[in-house]
N, C-alpha and C positions, 0 to 999 in steps of 0.2 A: 411111572411119571414120564409122560411124553416132554420132548424135549420141544419146544415152540421153535421154529425153523426163521429164523430171521430173513428177512427181502429186503436189501440194500437198492436202493433207487438209484440209478445210475446217472451221476450229475457231470457227467464230462461227455465230450465230443467224442465222436469215434473217428476213425481216418478216414470210410468213406465221407462225412459229413462234412470233414476239414478238406476234403479234397476238391467236392464239391462247391463248396463254397468260394475254394480261391479258382476252381474254374469259372465262377459264375462272374467274380470279380477282374476276372483278367480279360473277359469279353467284353466289360464294363469301360475297362483300361482302354482298351484295343478302339473301340468308338469313338472314346474323347480325343485319342492322340490322334486319328486319322482326321477328326474335324478337325481338331489344331492345326495340322499340317495344310488340310484345305484351306482356311482360315486364313493363313498367312500368304496363300499362295492368291487369294483374292483380293487381301489388302495390297498386296504388290503390283497387281493387276491394275486397281485403282488408283494406287499413287503415279503408275505411270501414264495414266488416261488424265490424271490430271495436271500432271504435270505438262505433259503434251499441250492439254489446251490453255494454260497459263501462259507458256513459251510462244504458243501460235497467236493468243491474243496480244500480247505484247509484241511482236512482231508486226500485226496486222495494223496496231497503236503507230508502231514506227513508222510505216510506210503509209498511214491515211495522214501523216504530219507532213508529210512531203507535198510541196503543190503540185497543182495540178499537172503544170506545164513540166517541172522535173521530175514528175513519175516517169520512167524509163519502162516501155512496154517489150515485152518479150517473156519465154518461157525461159524461166530459172533454172539453174543448176543446183540437184541434191547435194549439199553442204553440210559438213560438221558443223552443229551447233556453238562447239566452244571445240579450240585446238588444245586445250590446258586437260590432259588425261586425266589429272585430279577433282575435275569440275564434277558436280554432282548433274551436271548434263551434257558428259562428253559420250554417251552412248545416242544421243539425240539428232538428227539430222533436219535440216530446212529446206523447204523449196518456196521460192517465192514466183508467182506470175502475174503479170500484167498483162490485162489485154483492152481493146478499145470494145464496147458493148453497144449495139446500136438496142432500138426501140422495142424489138423483139426478143431483146436478151441473149441475140448471137455474140458471142465472141471474135474475134479476129486480132490477128497481129499486126495487120496493114491496115493504115487510116484511110477512110474513106468519107462521102460527104455525110452519110448517116449514122455514122458511129465516132463521131471526133468531138463530142461534147462528153461523152462517159466511159470511166475506165474499170474494170474487175480487177481487184485485186484479191488473188486467191494465195492463202498462206497454207503449207503441209508442213506438219512434224511426225516426222518418222522414228521408231526406234525398234530395237529387237527386242522379242518375247519371245518365250523356248525357243524354238525352232522356225519361227516367222518373223515377219516383219509388218507391225501394226503399224497405222498410221490416224492421223486427224486433222481434219482440215475445216477453216474457216475461211469466208470469203466477206466482202463489201462492193459495194459500189461508187465510185467516189465521181462526181459532177463538177463539171468546167461552169461555174458561176459567172 
């Protein structure tokens, strides 16, 4: 009588299948980790831009609250926003320019007959980002009523 050969089904994974699964998993994880690093950088950029916009708006509001006659005309110097190194705004700098403006929206630091009734207040906030300096600028016009 002939012996029947028993065929066993191989229910285990081969070494090549396991290695291939690991490589595919690694590629997916690498993509996710690079996206995570990129999203952290984008969040930092957005946080800095939002902070700069809020700081500039606050400075503009302060300058707008000053009466027209007490608003000193001149090109402002770029200064640190905060002298406290522990402040979250220590890396930010500010510059406030106030100029006379005529009906054609031309600015000048010298008063003339045509431009004595309006002043343009320009606030610029600067901050370092990577190896460059970024800035946010906002302006308004104040009239002498």
